[in-house]
C-alpha angles and dihedrals in degrees: 000000000000129000107224119207105243116174088150101066091178091073090060106033095063091066131088095233123112105259128209115190124193125194142156139220089266089077088076088072093058106033126080090240097176091053092053107040132051128252089248090056091049090049090051091051091055089066094057120103116256133353092268094059092040093052092045091054093046093046090050095049093044092050090046092053092045093052094044090050089058093046096047100032092239136124108265093234091054096057113114119201129210121210129217118225087264092055098256114147118234145148116244097204104046138066092226111114121194140171138193136210133169139184125197096290107005140051143197128212123193126197123187119175107215100359143077119262138184125183137184138181128194135176116204112214098186096249097090120117093232098178091056092046091049090053091047100046113015128088119225091263092049093046091052091048090052095044091054086075107011084214122154091217091056089049090052091048092056093041095051093043090054093048091047091049093052090049093047093054092040099227098134120207118005121210093217113032090178089069090069123072124194099172133072126023113265098054102024109137092196091061091041089060090047092244131140128229142199133178121198146168116257123222095263097042101272121137116239133186134187129195116191150155124241130043099253119141116267119235121194117205127182120199117228 
């Protein structure tokens, strides 16, 4: 896969392909944030910890509104979101599905015309207690897959796939994450729901995963 440089989102959002957009908190220095997001969204960002996290959230929401404005032929600031009971943003009167994920300093957006989509991004910093997280969240099949390498990147692949799957099917938090398997063939919930999956490396070293419906080509766009 190749990350294409795509400062002009309009050239990508008028296509039918499934679009993955990557950006960082640095976008806040170049975008007219206050012309793209609402006062409520700015107020929410003020409660986030640290300038990095705040600017990542604002950059993500501004890019989301900008892209959706192109898709829906609306001004970004005029877009009104609906929320599912699990807090997932959506539009009730369109077949455009989208999803959002952010880490401390980067974000991913996923857009899928006509099909479900879930997306997740994680950056491993080396301080995580991976054995405890594996016990907490991984099924037996996933734990075995991880332990074959004891590699942090493989851990992040499983973790992001599971998060992306849950977001794609819209079930919210699950009491027992170990009851869901997203690796292998015989028990794979992603295949059971007739969804597709892909994990990938993001431009600044983060791990990303997308789970989606439909067989449209994937396009990977990085902002800046």
